[in-house]
C-alpha positions, -999 to 999 in steps of 0.1 A, spaced: 0 0 0 14 34 -9 13 64 13 -14 80 -8 -36 49 -6 -31 47 31 -40 84 35 -71 81 13 -82 50 32 -79 65 67 -84 102 63 -121 103 70 -120 79 99 -92 99 116 -109 132 108 -142 119 122 -125 110 155 -108 144 157 -140 162 149 -159 142 176 -132 150 201 -132 187 192 -169 192 194 -175 171 225 -150 189 246 -175 207 268 -150 227 288 -142 249 258 -166 276 244 -181 274 209 -154 297 194 -126 276 208 -142 244 195 -147 260 161 -111 271 159 -100 235 167 -122 222 139 -103 243 114 -70 227 124 -83 192 119 -74 187 81 -37 197 86 -34 176 118 -50 146 101 -25 147 73 4 151 98 -8 121 119 -14 99 89 21 106 76 35 96 110 14 65 112 24 54 77 61 59 85 57 38 117 39 10 98 63 9 69 90 -17 74 125 -2 74 155 -21 61 177 -35 89 207 -15 98 241 -29 91 265 -31 120 290 -6 104 263 20 94 265 54 112 236 78 117 
């Protein structure tokens, strides 16, 4: 699965969870909750990229490789 396929598959699910969390946070007022909702698309893309990188197998390091 490519990164684009992964993102397309999980974008709506992750955005839905974020939206639910932002609107159900009763301690914030309506303007604060609305501001959080506007940040969701960028945050979803960032989180999906991190998730994909964590799930993608990395080649094993050789003993002589330096970072």
